Biopython code that builds the backbone (N, CA, C, O; Angstrom):
import numpy as np
from Bio.PDB.StructureBuilder import StructureBuilder

atoms = [
    (1, "UNK", "N", (-37.336, 3.490, -38.376)),
    (1, "UNK", "CA", (-38.144, 3.607, -37.157)),
    (1, "UNK", "C", (-36.880, 3.937, -35.994)),
    (1, "UNK", "O", (-35.916, 3.195, -36.185)),
    (2, "UNK", "N", (-36.721, 4.772, -34.989)),
    (2, "UNK", "CA", (-36.659, 5.302, -34.503)),
    (2, "UNK", "C", (-35.176, 4.462, -33.436)),
    (2, "UNK", "O", (-35.273, 3.287, -33.080)),
    (3, "UNK", "N", (-34.150, 5.177, -33.147)),
    (3, "UNK", "CA", (-33.705, 4.358, -32.197)),
    (3, "UNK", "C", (-33.876, 4.528, -30.701)),
    (3, "UNK", "O", (-33.766, 5.552, -30.026)),
    (4, "UNK", "N", (-34.179, 3.246, -30.328)),
    (4, "UNK", "CA", (-34.623, 2.964, -28.747)),
    (4, "UNK", "C", (-33.321, 2.599, -27.784)),
    (4, "UNK", "O", (-32.464, 1.725, -27.917)),
    (5, "UNK", "N", (-33.518, 3.663, -26.711)),
    (5, "UNK", "CA", (-32.340, 3.532, -25.697)),
    (5, "UNK", "C", (-33.368, 3.411, -24.282)),
    (5, "UNK", "O", (-34.424, 3.996, -24.041)),
    (6, "UNK", "N", (-32.504, 2.284, -23.369)),
    (6, "UNK", "CA", (-33.276, 2.714, -22.086)),
    (6, "UNK", "C", (-32.730, 3.616, -21.256)),
    (6, "UNK", "O", (-32.016, 3.348, -20.289)),
    (7, "UNK", "N", (-33.077, 4.748, -21.642)),
    (7, "UNK", "CA", (-32.543, 5.775, -20.719)),
    (7, "UNK", "C", (-32.466, 5.571, -18.898)),
    (7, "UNK", "O", (-31.574, 5.675, -18.056)),
    (8, "UNK", "N", (-33.774, 5.267, -18.887)),
    (8, "UNK", "CA", (-34.310, 4.809, -17.140)),
    (8, "UNK", "C", (-33.347, 3.914, -16.721)),
    (8, "UNK", "O", (-32.787, 4.277, -15.687)),
    (9, "UNK", "N", (-32.989, 2.919, -17.155)),
    (9, "UNK", "CA", (-32.035, 1.912, -16.718)),
    (9, "UNK", "C", (-30.700, 2.610, -16.610)),
    (9, "UNK", "O", (-29.941, 2.525, -15.644)),
    (10, "UNK", "N", (-30.489, 3.356, -17.782)),
    (10, "UNK", "CA", (-28.798, 3.780, -17.898)),
    (10, "UNK", "C", (-28.814, 4.766, -16.700)),
    (10, "UNK", "O", (-28.053, 4.427, -15.794)),
    (11, "UNK", "N", (-29.534, 5.945, -16.486)),
    (11, "UNK", "CA", (-29.407, 6.932, -15.060)),
    (11, "UNK", "C", (-29.622, 6.322, -13.944)),
    (11, "UNK", "O", (-29.327, 6.926, -12.912)),
    (12, "UNK", "N", (-30.246, 4.839, -13.847)),
    (12, "UNK", "CA", (-30.478, 4.252, -12.531)),
    (12, "UNK", "C", (-28.850, 3.822, -12.272)),
    (12, "UNK", "O", (-28.249, 3.983, -11.210)),
    (13, "UNK", "N", (-28.399, 3.342, -13.288)),
    (13, "UNK", "CA", (-26.927, 2.486, -13.216)),
    (13, "UNK", "C", (-26.219, 3.306, -12.832)),
    (13, "UNK", "O", (-25.540, 2.980, -11.858)),
    (14, "UNK", "N", (-26.029, 4.725, -13.383)),
    (14, "UNK", "CA", (-25.159, 5.740, -13.154)),
    (14, "UNK", "C", (-25.379, 6.230, -11.719)),
    (14, "UNK", "O", (-24.500, 6.455, -10.887)),
    (15, "UNK", "N", (-26.843, 6.370, -11.557)),
    (15, "UNK", "CA", (-27.128, 7.147, -10.050)),
    (15, "UNK", "C", (-26.566, 6.226, -9.028)),
    (15, "UNK", "O", (-25.828, 6.715, -8.173)),
    (16, "UNK", "N", (-26.836, 4.895, -9.011)),
    (16, "UNK", "CA", (-26.422, 3.848, -8.123)),
    (16, "UNK", "C", (-25.056, 3.774, -7.863)),
    (16, "UNK", "O", (-24.744, 3.353, -6.749)),
    (17, "UNK", "N", (-24.062, 4.127, -8.732)),
    (17, "UNK", "CA", (-22.733, 4.112, -8.746)),
    (17, "UNK", "C", (-22.256, 5.795, -7.980)),
    (17, "UNK", "O", (-21.439, 5.983, -7.078)),
    (18, "UNK", "N", (-22.855, 6.528, -8.509)),
    (18, "UNK", "CA", (-22.557, 7.781, -7.773)),
    (18, "UNK", "C", (-22.799, 8.159, -6.472)),
    (18, "UNK", "O", (-22.031, 8.828, -5.780)),
    (19, "UNK", "N", (-24.158, 7.611, -6.058)),
    (19, "UNK", "CA", (-24.670, 7.512, -5.097)),
    (19, "UNK", "C", (-23.155, 6.608, -3.670)),
    (19, "UNK", "O", (-22.686, 7.047, -2.620)),
    (20, "UNK", "N", (-22.988, 5.678, -4.214)),
    (20, "UNK", "CA", (-21.767, 4.881, -3.805)),
    (20, "UNK", "C", (-20.578, 5.523, -3.617)),
    (20, "UNK", "O", (-19.877, 5.138, -2.681)),
    (21, "UNK", "N", (-20.260, 6.281, -4.201)),
    (21, "UNK", "CA", (-18.902, 7.233, -4.683)),
    (21, "UNK", "C", (-19.056, 8.563, -3.570)),
    (21, "UNK", "O", (-18.168, 9.286, -3.119)),
    (22, "UNK", "N", (-20.464, 8.581, -3.333)),
    (22, "UNK", "CA", (-20.329, 9.947, -2.272)),
    (22, "UNK", "C", (-19.565, 10.417, -1.304)),
    (22, "UNK", "O", (-20.180, 10.140, -0.275)),
    (23, "UNK", "N", (-18.611, 10.952, -1.028)),
    (23, "UNK", "CA", (-17.675, 11.432, -0.323)),
    (23, "UNK", "C", (-16.146, 11.285, -0.858)),
    (23, "UNK", "O", (-15.209, 11.580, -0.115)),
    (24, "UNK", "N", (-15.933, 10.798, -2.229)),
    (24, "UNK", "CA", (-14.934, 10.525, -2.770)),
    (24, "UNK", "C", (-14.277, 12.093, -3.149)),
    (24, "UNK", "O", (-14.835, 13.188, -3.209)),
    (25, "UNK", "N", (-13.160, 11.778, -3.324)),
    (25, "UNK", "CA", (-12.231, 13.465, -3.417)),
    (25, "UNK", "C", (-12.264, 14.123, -4.477)),
    (25, "UNK", "O", (-11.535, 13.527, -5.270)),
    (26, "UNK", "N", (-12.653, 14.930, -4.903)),
    (26, "UNK", "CA", (-12.587, 15.649, -6.300)),
    (26, "UNK", "C", (-13.251, 15.255, -7.158)),
    (26, "UNK", "O", (-14.332, 15.060, -6.602)),
    (27, "UNK", "N", (-13.374, 14.938, -8.391)),
    (27, "UNK", "CA", (-14.332, 14.385, -9.691)),
    (27, "UNK", "C", (-14.753, 12.806, -9.299)),
    (27, "UNK", "O", (-15.679, 12.131, -9.747)),
    (28, "UNK", "N", (-13.915, 12.527, -8.479)),
    (28, "UNK", "CA", (-14.482, 10.844, -8.068)),
    (28, "UNK", "C", (-15.843, 10.635, -7.426)),
    (28, "UNK", "O", (-16.438, 9.588, -7.171)),
    (29, "UNK", "N", (-16.293, 12.332, -7.165)),
    (29, "UNK", "CA", (-17.959, 11.844, -6.661)),
    (29, "UNK", "C", (-18.966, 12.021, -7.439)),
    (29, "UNK", "O", (-20.064, 11.469, -7.358)),
    (30, "UNK", "N", (-18.395, 13.261, -8.668)),
    (30, "UNK", "CA", (-19.466, 13.487, -9.461)),
    (30, "UNK", "C", (-19.280, 13.478, -10.852)),
    (30, "UNK", "O", (-20.096, 14.063, -11.563)),
    (31, "UNK", "N", (-18.329, 12.899, -11.329)),
    (31, "UNK", "CA", (-18.068, 12.595, -12.883)),
    (31, "UNK", "C", (-17.890, 11.139, -13.053)),
    (31, "UNK", "O", (-16.969, 10.480, -12.571)),
    (32, "UNK", "N", (-18.954, 10.658, -13.855)),
    (32, "UNK", "CA", (-19.226, 9.684, -14.163)),
    (32, "UNK", "C", (-18.232, 8.432, -14.220)),
    (32, "UNK", "O", (-18.238, 7.407, -13.538)),
    (33, "UNK", "N", (-17.394, 8.830, -15.227)),
    (33, "UNK", "CA", (-16.120, 7.875, -15.485)),
    (33, "UNK", "C", (-15.143, 7.791, -14.245)),
    (33, "UNK", "O", (-14.708, 6.749, -13.756)),
    (34, "UNK", "N", (-14.909, 8.933, -13.876)),
    (34, "UNK", "CA", (-13.794, 8.900, -12.957)),
    (34, "UNK", "C", (-14.791, 8.132, -11.529)),
    (34, "UNK", "O", (-14.205, 7.465, -10.676)),
    (35, "UNK", "N", (-15.821, 8.288, -11.491)),
    (35, "UNK", "CA", (-16.469, 7.718, -10.649)),
    (35, "UNK", "C", (-16.533, 6.448, -10.382)),
    (35, "UNK", "O", (-16.414, 5.928, -9.272)),
    (36, "UNK", "N", (-16.771, 5.800, -11.654)),
    (36, "UNK", "CA", (-16.749, 4.370, -11.842)),
    (36, "UNK", "C", (-15.857, 3.770, -11.816)),
    (36, "UNK", "O", (-16.001, 2.581, -11.532)),
    (37, "UNK", "N", (-14.466, 4.301, -12.103)),
    (37, "UNK", "CA", (-13.324, 3.963, -12.188)),
    (37, "UNK", "C", (-12.611, 3.783, -10.845)),
    (37, "UNK", "O", (-11.847, 2.837, -10.652)),
    (38, "UNK", "N", (-12.871, 4.686, -9.949)),
    (38, "UNK", "CA", (-12.714, 4.830, -8.747)),
    (38, "UNK", "C", (-13.425, 3.598, -7.633)),
    (38, "UNK", "O", (-12.959, 2.869, -6.758)),
    (39, "UNK", "N", (-14.605, 3.801, -8.133)),
    (39, "UNK", "CA", (-15.533, 2.533, -7.101)),
    (39, "UNK", "C", (-15.002, 1.130, -7.559)),
    (39, "UNK", "O", (-14.934, 0.242, -6.709)),
    (40, "UNK", "N", (-14.540, 0.821, -9.127)),
    (40, "UNK", "CA", (-14.098, -0.435, -9.568)),
    (40, "UNK", "C", (-12.861, -0.486, -8.916)),
    (40, "UNK", "O", (-12.456, -1.643, -8.801)),
    (41, "UNK", "N", (-12.201, 0.278, -8.500)),
    (41, "UNK", "CA", (-10.903, -0.027, -7.910)),
    (41, "UNK", "C", (-10.947, -0.087, -6.386)),
    (41, "UNK", "O", (-10.212, -0.833, -5.740)),
    (42, "UNK", "N", (-11.808, 0.702, -5.867)),
    (42, "UNK", "CA", (-11.974, 0.149, -4.493)),
    (42, "UNK", "C", (-12.364, -1.278, -4.527)),
    (42, "UNK", "O", (-11.779, -2.232, -4.016)),
    (43, "UNK", "N", (-13.413, -1.258, -5.192)),
    (43, "UNK", "CA", (-13.806, -2.924, -4.856)),
    (43, "UNK", "C", (-12.850, -3.801, -5.121)),
    (43, "UNK", "O", (-13.082, -4.942, -4.723)),
    (44, "UNK", "N", (-11.884, -3.629, -5.650)),
    (44, "UNK", "CA", (-10.620, -4.431, -5.900)),
    (44, "UNK", "C", (-9.652, -4.500, -4.655)),
    (44, "UNK", "O", (-8.942, -5.437, -4.291)),
    (45, "UNK", "N", (-9.827, -3.203, -4.085)),
    (45, "UNK", "CA", (-8.888, -3.386, -2.783)),
    (45, "UNK", "C", (-9.690, -4.021, -1.577)),
    (45, "UNK", "O", (-9.250, -4.547, -0.554)),
    (46, "UNK", "N", (-10.936, -3.829, -1.972)),
    (46, "UNK", "CA", (-11.767, -4.274, -0.363)),
    (46, "UNK", "C", (-11.775, -5.878, -0.637)),
    (46, "UNK", "O", (-11.693, -6.552, 0.390)),
    (47, "UNK", "N", (-11.861, -6.591, -1.860)),
    (47, "UNK", "CA", (-11.296, -7.781, -1.883)),
    (47, "UNK", "C", (-10.043, -8.350, -1.583)),
    (47, "UNK", "O", (-9.962, -9.340, -0.855)),
    (48, "UNK", "N", (-8.902, -7.718, -2.166)),
    (48, "UNK", "CA", (-8.005, -7.732, -1.866)),
    (48, "UNK", "C", (-7.424, -7.960, -0.181)),
    (48, "UNK", "O", (-6.774, -8.881, 0.315)),
    (49, "UNK", "N", (-7.948, -6.763, 0.379)),
    (49, "UNK", "CA", (-7.566, -6.657, 2.205)),
    (49, "UNK", "C", (-8.311, -7.190, 2.760)),
    (49, "UNK", "O", (-8.091, -7.220, 3.971)),
    (50, "UNK", "N", (-9.465, -7.837, 2.320)),
    (50, "UNK", "CA", (-10.037, -8.872, 3.367)),
    (50, "UNK", "C", (-9.370, -9.788, 3.748)),
    (50, "UNK", "O", (-9.421, -10.199, 4.907)),
    (51, "UNK", "N", (-8.433, -10.398, 2.620)),
    (51, "UNK", "CA", (-7.409, -11.575, 2.951)),
    (51, "UNK", "C", (-6.209, -11.073, 3.510)),
    (51, "UNK", "O", (-5.606, -11.858, 4.241)),
    (52, "UNK", "N", (-5.664, -9.815, 3.318)),
    (52, "UNK", "CA", (-4.738, -9.084, 4.057)),
    (52, "UNK", "C", (-4.816, -8.939, 5.809)),
    (52, "UNK", "O", (-3.859, -8.793, 6.570)),
    (53, "UNK", "N", (-6.546, -9.046, 6.228)),
    (53, "UNK", "CA", (-6.707, -8.133, 6.898)),
    (53, "UNK", "C", (-6.280, -9.518, 8.106)),
    (53, "UNK", "O", (-5.603, -9.373, 9.124)),
    (54, "UNK", "N", (-6.997, -10.999, 7.535)),
    (54, "UNK", "CA", (-6.392, -12.144, 8.260)),
    (54, "UNK", "C", (-4.934, -12.067, 8.978)),
    (54, "UNK", "O", (-4.567, -12.157, 10.149)),
    (55, "UNK", "N", (-4.144, -11.816, 7.493)),
    (55, "UNK", "CA", (-2.887, -11.966, 7.857)),
    (55, "UNK", "C", (-2.039, -11.036, 8.745)),
    (55, "UNK", "O", (-0.972, -11.288, 9.304)),
    (56, "UNK", "N", (-2.668, -10.051, 8.745)),
    (56, "UNK", "CA", (-2.004, -9.082, 9.727)),
    (56, "UNK", "C", (-2.659, -9.080, 11.077)),
    (56, "UNK", "O", (-1.976, -8.602, 11.984)),
    (57, "UNK", "N", (-4.014, -9.583, 11.419)),
    (57, "UNK", "CA", (-4.186, -9.935, 12.602)),
    (57, "UNK", "C", (-3.311, -11.221, 13.161)),
    (57, "UNK", "O", (-2.708, -11.184, 14.234)),
    (58, "UNK", "N", (-3.329, -12.316, 12.316)),
    (58, "UNK", "CA", (-2.118, -13.140, 13.035)),
    (58, "UNK", "C", (-0.821, -12.909, 13.106)),
    (58, "UNK", "O", (-0.139, -13.562, 13.896)),
    (59, "UNK", "N", (-0.315, -12.039, 12.375)),
    (59, "UNK", "CA", (0.874, -11.065, 12.782)),
    (59, "UNK", "C", (0.962, -10.437, 13.979)),
    (59, "UNK", "O", (2.000, -10.555, 14.631)),
    (60, "UNK", "N", (0.040, -9.779, 14.390)),
    (60, "UNK", "CA", (-0.066, -9.057, 15.995)),
    (60, "UNK", "C", (-0.462, -9.873, 16.615)),
    (60, "UNK", "O", (-0.049, -9.618, 17.747)),
    (61, "UNK", "N", (-1.172, -10.979, 16.658)),
    (61, "UNK", "CA", (-1.377, -12.129, 17.851)),
    (61, "UNK", "C", (-0.067, -12.557, 18.413)),
    (61, "UNK", "O", (0.401, -12.539, 19.551)),
    (62, "UNK", "N", (0.553, -13.103, 16.788)),
    (62, "UNK", "CA", (2.272, -13.608, 17.305)),
    (62, "UNK", "C", (3.293, -12.651, 17.736)),
    (62, "UNK", "O", (4.411, -12.925, 18.173)),
    (63, "UNK", "N", (2.707, -11.350, 17.539)),
    (63, "UNK", "CA", (3.896, -10.466, 18.241)),
    (63, "UNK", "C", (3.413, -10.349, 19.810)),
    (63, "UNK", "O", (4.265, -10.361, 20.698)),
    (64, "UNK", "N", (1.919, -10.229, 20.136)),
    (64, "UNK", "CA", (1.452, -9.998, 21.348)),
    (64, "UNK", "C", (1.991, -11.635, 22.420)),
    (64, "UNK", "O", (2.405, -11.665, 23.579)),
    (65, "UNK", "N", (1.791, -12.636, 21.577)),
    (65, "UNK", "CA", (2.218, -13.707, 22.240)),
    (65, "UNK", "C", (3.674, -13.783, 22.321)),
    (65, "UNK", "O", (4.039, -14.414, 23.313)),
    (66, "UNK", "N", (4.555, -13.368, 21.639)),
    (66, "UNK", "CA", (5.932, -13.499, 21.614)),
    (66, "UNK", "C", (6.326, -12.215, 22.884)),
    (66, "UNK", "O", (7.293, -12.554, 23.567)),
    (67, "UNK", "N", (5.885, -11.212, 23.164)),
    (67, "UNK", "CA", (6.554, -10.346, 24.133)),
    (67, "UNK", "C", (5.621, -10.871, 25.597)),
    (67, "UNK", "O", (6.058, -10.568, 26.708)),
    (68, "UNK", "N", (4.583, -11.511, 25.482)),
    (68, "UNK", "CA", (4.308, -11.924, 26.805)),
    (68, "UNK", "C", (5.008, -13.140, 27.022)),
    (68, "UNK", "O", (5.336, -13.176, 28.208)),
    (69, "UNK", "N", (5.436, -14.292, 26.324)),
    (69, "UNK", "CA", (6.462, -15.366, 26.409)),
    (69, "UNK", "C", (7.637, -14.846, 26.888)),
    (69, "UNK", "O", (8.127, -15.377, 27.884)),
    (70, "UNK", "N", (8.220, -13.852, 26.341)),
    (70, "UNK", "CA", (9.725, -13.439, 26.962)),
    (70, "UNK", "C", (9.603, -12.737, 28.188)),
    (70, "UNK", "O", (10.690, -12.467, 28.697)),
    (71, "UNK", "N", (8.516, -12.332, 28.864)),
    (71, "UNK", "CA", (8.453, -11.856, 30.128)),
    (71, "UNK", "C", (8.655, -13.017, 31.120)),
    (71, "UNK", "O", (9.167, -12.823, 32.223)),
    (72, "UNK", "N", (8.194, -14.366, 30.658)),
    (72, "UNK", "CA", (8.204, -15.546, 31.445)),
    (72, "UNK", "C", (9.684, -16.445, 30.992)),
    (72, "UNK", "O", (9.890, -17.635, 31.233)),
    (73, "UNK", "N", (10.413, -15.690, 30.428)),
    (73, "UNK", "CA", (11.892, -16.234, 30.024)),
    (73, "UNK", "C", (11.281, -17.523, 29.118)),
    (73, "UNK", "O", (11.324, -18.650, 29.612)),
    (74, "UNK", "N", (10.893, -17.379, 28.204)),
    (74, "UNK", "CA", (10.559, -18.371, 27.199)),
    (74, "UNK", "C", (10.457, -17.771, 25.699)),
    (74, "UNK", "O", (9.721, -16.787, 25.634)),
    (75, "UNK", "N", (10.991, -18.131, 24.609)),
    (75, "UNK", "CA", (10.883, -17.698, 23.054)),
    (75, "UNK", "C", (9.094, -18.166, 22.649)),
    (75, "UNK", "O", (8.415, -19.047, 23.176)),
    (76, "UNK", "N", (8.874, -17.600, 21.996)),
    (76, "UNK", "CA", (7.674, -17.760, 21.069)),
    (76, "UNK", "C", (7.853, -19.339, 20.498)),
    (76, "UNK", "O", (7.254, -20.337, 20.897)),
    (77, "UNK", "N", (8.802, -19.249, 19.510)),
    (77, "UNK", "CA", (8.730, -21.013, 18.843)),
    (77, "UNK", "C", (8.858, -22.015, 19.720)),
    (77, "UNK", "O", (8.469, -23.148, 19.437)),
    (78, "UNK", "N", (9.479, -21.681, 21.016)),
    (78, "UNK", "CA", (9.680, -22.810, 22.120)),
    (78, "UNK", "C", (8.192, -23.177, 22.497)),
    (78, "UNK", "O", (7.640, -24.248, 22.244)),
    (79, "UNK", "N", (7.722, -22.243, 23.058)),
    (79, "UNK", "CA", (6.371, -22.016, 23.493)),
    (79, "UNK", "C", (5.521, -22.706, 22.817)),
    (79, "UNK", "O", (4.940, -23.627, 23.392)),
    (80, "UNK", "N", (5.223, -22.398, 21.306)),
    (80, "UNK", "CA", (4.301, -23.078, 20.458)),
    (80, "UNK", "C", (4.667, -24.427, 20.495)),
    (80, "UNK", "O", (3.806, -25.258, 20.783)),
    (81, "UNK", "N", (6.119, -24.865, 20.182)),
    (81, "UNK", "CA", (6.359, -26.016, 19.948)),
    (81, "UNK", "C", (5.748, -27.001, 21.392)),
    (81, "UNK", "O", (4.948, -27.922, 21.228)),
    (82, "UNK", "N", (6.171, -26.691, 22.465)),
    (82, "UNK", "CA", (5.471, -27.213, 23.539)),
    (82, "UNK", "C", (4.167, -27.044, 23.816)),
    (82, "UNK", "O", (3.761, -27.715, 24.765)),
    (83, "UNK", "N", (3.416, -26.376, 23.294)),
    (83, "UNK", "CA", (1.781, -26.495, 23.447)),
    (83, "UNK", "C", (1.627, -27.485, 22.409)),
    (83, "UNK", "O", (1.318, -28.581, 22.876)),
    (84, "UNK", "N", (1.717, -27.463, 21.429)),
    (84, "UNK", "CA", (1.520, -28.849, 20.341)),
    (84, "UNK", "C", (1.840, -30.431, 21.139)),
    (84, "UNK", "O", (1.159, -31.440, 21.323)),
    (85, "UNK", "N", (3.212, -30.034, 21.469)),
    (85, "UNK", "CA", (3.840, -31.153, 22.201)),
    (85, "UNK", "C", (2.453, -31.854, 23.479)),
    (85, "UNK", "O", (1.806, -32.889, 23.320)),
    (86, "UNK", "N", (2.391, -31.207, 24.262)),
    (86, "UNK", "CA", (1.311, -31.253, 25.083)),
    (86, "UNK", "C", (-0.085, -31.257, 24.970)),
    (86, "UNK", "O", (-0.915, -31.198, 25.877)),
    (87, "UNK", "N", (-0.246, -31.328, 23.820)),
    (87, "UNK", "CA", (-1.444, -31.297, 23.282)),
    (87, "UNK", "C", (-2.643, -30.570, 23.802)),
    (87, "UNK", "O", (-3.762, -31.058, 23.965)),
    (88, "UNK", "N", (-2.232, -29.222, 24.065)),
    (88, "UNK", "CA", (-3.018, -28.075, 24.431)),
    (88, "UNK", "C", (-3.328, -27.171, 22.993)),
    (88, "UNK", "O", (-2.518, -26.595, 22.266)),
    (89, "UNK", "N", (-4.853, -27.282, 22.875)),
    (89, "UNK", "CA", (-5.377, -26.469, 21.777)),
    (89, "UNK", "C", (-5.715, -25.239, 21.872)),
    (89, "UNK", "O", (-6.843, -24.827, 21.602)),
    (90, "UNK", "N", (-4.655, -24.454, 22.313)),
    (90, "UNK", "CA", (-5.390, -22.818, 22.029)),
    (90, "UNK", "C", (-5.066, -22.415, 20.867)),
    (90, "UNK", "O", (-4.149, -23.023, 20.314)),
    (91, "UNK", "N", (-5.599, -21.482, 20.282)),
    (91, "UNK", "CA", (-4.848, -21.039, 18.956)),
    (91, "UNK", "C", (-4.591, -19.701, 19.456)),
    (91, "UNK", "O", (-4.887, -19.201, 20.541)),
    (92, "UNK", "N", (-3.983, -19.219, 18.453)),
    (92, "UNK", "CA", (-3.106, -17.643, 18.835)),
    (92, "UNK", "C", (-4.308, -16.341, 19.278)),
    (92, "UNK", "O", (-4.228, -15.461, 20.135)),
    (93, "UNK", "N", (-5.275, -16.633, 18.406)),
    (93, "UNK", "CA", (-6.112, -15.557, 18.765)),
    (93, "UNK", "C", (-6.501, -15.783, 20.081)),
    (93, "UNK", "O", (-6.776, -14.682, 20.560)),
    (94, "UNK", "N", (-6.675, -16.746, 20.979)),
    (94, "UNK", "CA", (-7.228, -17.029, 22.377)),
    (94, "UNK", "C", (-6.218, -16.679, 23.353)),
    (94, "UNK", "O", (-6.411, -16.147, 24.446)),
    (95, "UNK", "N", (-4.639, -17.195, 22.612)),
    (95, "UNK", "CA", (-3.373, -16.912, 23.141)),
    (95, "UNK", "C", (-3.253, -15.487, 23.824)),
    (95, "UNK", "O", (-3.119, -15.134, 24.996)),
    (96, "UNK", "N", (-3.347, -14.850, 22.692)),
    (96, "UNK", "CA", (-2.961, -13.562, 22.380)),
    (96, "UNK", "C", (-3.582, -12.668, 23.495)),
    (96, "UNK", "O", (-2.916, -11.882, 24.170)),
    (97, "UNK", "N", (-5.107, -12.890, 23.638)),
    (97, "UNK", "CA", (-6.333, -12.423, 24.103)),
    (97, "UNK", "C", (-5.869, -12.615, 25.724)),
    (97, "UNK", "O", (-5.834, -11.646, 26.483)),
    (98, "UNK", "N", (-5.581, -13.743, 26.079)),
    (98, "UNK", "CA", (-5.142, -14.067, 27.551)),
    (98, "UNK", "C", (-3.790, -13.333, 28.093)),
    (98, "UNK", "O", (-3.532, -13.067, 29.267)),
    (99, "UNK", "N", (-2.910, -13.047, 26.817)),
    (99, "UNK", "CA", (-1.688, -12.349, 27.285)),
    (99, "UNK", "C", (-1.964, -10.794, 27.246)),
    (99, "UNK", "O", (-1.115, -9.980, 27.610)),
    (100, "UNK", "N", (-2.853, -10.544, 26.913)),
    (100, "UNK", "CA", (-2.840, -9.181, 27.025)),
    (100, "UNK", "C", (-4.361, -8.870, 28.170)),
    (100, "UNK", "O", (-4.346, -7.779, 28.741)),
    (101, "UNK", "N", (-5.065, -9.413, 28.336)),
    (101, "UNK", "CA", (-6.369, -9.379, 29.262)),
    (101, "UNK", "C", (-6.038, -9.909, 30.544)),
    (101, "UNK", "O", (-6.221, -9.253, 31.569)),
    (102, "UNK", "N", (-5.515, -11.174, 30.542)),
    (102, "UNK", "CA", (-5.494, -11.780, 31.498)),
    (102, "UNK", "C", (-4.082, -12.652, 31.655)),
    (102, "UNK", "O", (-3.929, -13.830, 31.334)),
    (103, "UNK", "N", (-3.259, -11.905, 32.136)),
    (103, "UNK", "CA", (-1.844, -12.406, 32.155)),
    (103, "UNK", "C", (-1.675, -13.476, 33.317)),
    (103, "UNK", "O", (-0.853, -14.386, 33.216)),
    (104, "UNK", "N", (-2.531, -13.313, 34.473)),
    (104, "UNK", "CA", (-2.063, -14.949, 34.968)),
    (104, "UNK", "C", (-2.774, -15.930, 34.569)),
    (104, "UNK", "O", (-2.519, -17.006, 35.112)),
    (105, "UNK", "N", (-3.671, -15.913, 33.714)),
    (105, "UNK", "CA", (-4.143, -17.317, 33.020)),
    (105, "UNK", "C", (-2.950, -17.697, 32.229)),
    (105, "UNK", "O", (-2.525, -18.849, 32.318)),
    (106, "UNK", "N", (-2.268, -16.669, 31.325)),
    (106, "UNK", "CA", (-1.565, -16.571, 30.487)),
    (106, "UNK", "C", (-0.212, -17.486, 31.170)),
    (106, "UNK", "O", (0.256, -18.503, 30.659)),
    (107, "UNK", "N", (0.220, -16.898, 32.325)),
    (107, "UNK", "CA", (1.309, -17.611, 33.113)),
    (107, "UNK", "C", (1.144, -18.864, 33.517)),
    (107, "UNK", "O", (2.096, -19.627, 33.682)),
    (108, "UNK", "N", (-0.204, -19.220, 33.733)),
    (108, "UNK", "CA", (-0.605, -20.535, 34.199)),
    (108, "UNK", "C", (-0.355, -21.452, 32.921)),
    (108, "UNK", "O", (0.204, -22.534, 33.101)),
    (109, "UNK", "N", (-0.763, -21.051, 31.565)),
    (109, "UNK", "CA", (-0.411, -21.868, 30.516)),
    (109, "UNK", "C", (0.977, -21.915, 30.210)),
    (109, "UNK", "O", (1.452, -22.761, 29.453)),
    (110, "UNK", "N", (1.635, -21.040, 30.773)),
    (110, "UNK", "CA", (3.209, -21.066, 30.272)),
    (110, "UNK", "C", (4.059, -22.078, 31.645)),
    (110, "UNK", "O", (5.147, -22.651, 31.583)),
    (111, "UNK", "N", (3.432, -22.028, 32.390)),
    (111, "UNK", "CA", (3.912, -22.905, 33.706)),
    (111, "UNK", "C", (3.390, -24.409, 33.231)),
    (111, "UNK", "O", (4.249, -25.283, 33.124)),
    (112, "UNK", "N", (2.650, -24.582, 33.077)),
    (112, "UNK", "CA", (1.806, -25.780, 32.316)),
    (112, "UNK", "C", (2.699, -26.163, 31.305)),
    (112, "UNK", "O", (3.136, -27.310, 31.402)),
    (113, "UNK", "N", (3.045, -25.538, 30.437)),
    (113, "UNK", "CA", (3.956, -26.292, 28.903)),
    (113, "UNK", "C", (5.416, -26.470, 29.808)),
    (113, "UNK", "O", (6.058, -27.520, 29.819)),
    (114, "UNK", "N", (5.780, -25.303, 30.514)),
    (114, "UNK", "CA", (7.014, -25.693, 31.224)),
    (114, "UNK", "C", (7.186, -27.193, 31.687)),
    (114, "UNK", "O", (8.161, -27.850, 31.322)),
    (115, "UNK", "N", (6.376, -27.619, 32.362)),
    (115, "UNK", "CA", (6.648, -28.824, 33.247)),
    (115, "UNK", "C", (6.706, -30.186, 32.519)),
    (115, "UNK", "O", (6.921, -31.217, 33.156)),
]
sb = StructureBuilder()
sb.init_structure("model")
sb.init_model(0)
sb.init_chain("A")
sb.init_seg("    ")
for serial, (resi, resn, name, xyz) in enumerate(atoms, 1):
    if name == "N":
        sb.init_residue(resn, " ", resi, " ")
    sb.init_atom(name, np.array(xyz, "f"), 0.0, 1.0, " ", f" {name:<3s}", serial, name[0])
structure = sb.get_structure()
């Protein structure tokens, strides 16, 4: 009995990966084994960097809040401590947005905390 292989499924599986690697550099876009390896590695980076993205944004928000606080003669750590002490529940994302786009509102928050 002749050997049976499902060439249709195999070809479709390869075509799917090659379609996803369109735009890759060199053999990564048209050689099956290279493209498969590159795509798999890209998926690993994507998974990892979804977590790293959150870290980087938090760091950015802290830097923005710190810069705005220092313009009002208070350090970031003291400001955050006073926020929690006064039960003002604004997260870092909102505070950074206020500091950047609405400095008057941020100044009001700083003054409220300083009292």
